[in-house]
C-alpha positions as CSV (number, residue, x, y, z in Angstrom):
1,M,-92.6,193.1,-133.8
2,E,-95.2,191.1,-132.0
3,T,-95.6,191.6,-128.2
4,P,-96.0,188.4,-126.3
5,R,-99.3,188.1,-124.6
6,R,-99.4,188.1,-120.9
7,L,-100.5,184.7,-119.6
8,R,-102.7,184.3,-116.5
9,V,-103.8,181.6,-114.2
10,G,-106.4,179.3,-115.9
11,Q,-105.8,180.8,-119.3
12,A,-105.8,178.2,-122.2
13,I,-102.6,178.1,-124.2
14,T,-101.8,176.5,-127.6
15,P,-99.5,173.5,-128.0
16,D,-96.8,175.7,-129.5
17,E,-97.0,178.0,-126.4
18,F,-96.7,174.8,-124.2
19,E,-93.6,173.8,-125.9
20,E,-92.0,177.2,-125.5
21,L,-92.7,177.8,-121.9
22,S,-90.5,176.6,-119.0
23,D,-91.7,174.5,-116.1
24,E,-91.8,177.6,-114.0
25,R,-93.9,179.7,-116.3
26,L,-96.3,176.7,-116.9
27,A,-96.7,176.2,-113.1
28,R,-97.9,179.9,-112.9
29,L,-100.8,179.0,-115.2
30,V,-102.1,176.4,-112.8
31,P,-104.3,177.6,-109.8
32,R,-102.4,177.7,-106.6
33,A,-104.4,174.9,-105.0
34,Y,-103.1,172.5,-107.7
35,R,-99.6,173.7,-108.3
36,E,-98.0,171.2,-105.9
37,Y,-99.3,168.4,-108.2
38,F,-97.7,169.8,-111.4
39,P,-95.0,167.2,-112.3
40,G,-93.1,169.4,-114.8
41,K,-93.6,169.7,-118.5
42,E,-91.9,166.4,-119.3
43,Q,-94.5,164.5,-117.4
44,C,-97.5,166.2,-119.1
45,A,-99.0,163.9,-121.7
46,D,-100.8,165.9,-124.3
47,G,-100.6,169.1,-122.3
48,H,-102.3,167.8,-119.2
49,F,-101.4,166.2,-115.8
50,Y,-103.4,164.3,-113.2
51,L,-104.2,165.5,-109.7
52,H,-104.4,163.4,-106.5
53,D,-108.1,162.7,-107.0
54,G,-107.7,161.5,-110.6
55,T,-109.0,164.6,-112.3
56,A,-106.7,166.1,-115.0
57,W,-105.7,169.8,-115.5
58,S,-105.3,170.8,-119.1
59,F,-103.1,173.7,-120.2
60,Y,-104.9,173.6,-123.6
61,K,-108.3,174.1,-122.0
62,G,-107.1,176.2,-119.1
63,G,-109.1,174.0,-116.8
64,F,-110.1,170.5,-116.0
65,L,-110.4,168.0,-118.9
66,D,-113.9,166.9,-117.8
67,E,-115.4,170.4,-117.7
């Protein structure tokens, strides 16, 4: 039996993991400074969402899209 890996803030995840995780668990992967901008899984196009300044946080990169 495979043990699920422990997910941490800023850790990249796969598209399959993104689909499996709840909004609450996804929010825990976003650094605290940006969590208030997380709109929920349904509003994340291609595994990312936009912050107030126009930058985008990507769950697949575990960071900003432009980094």
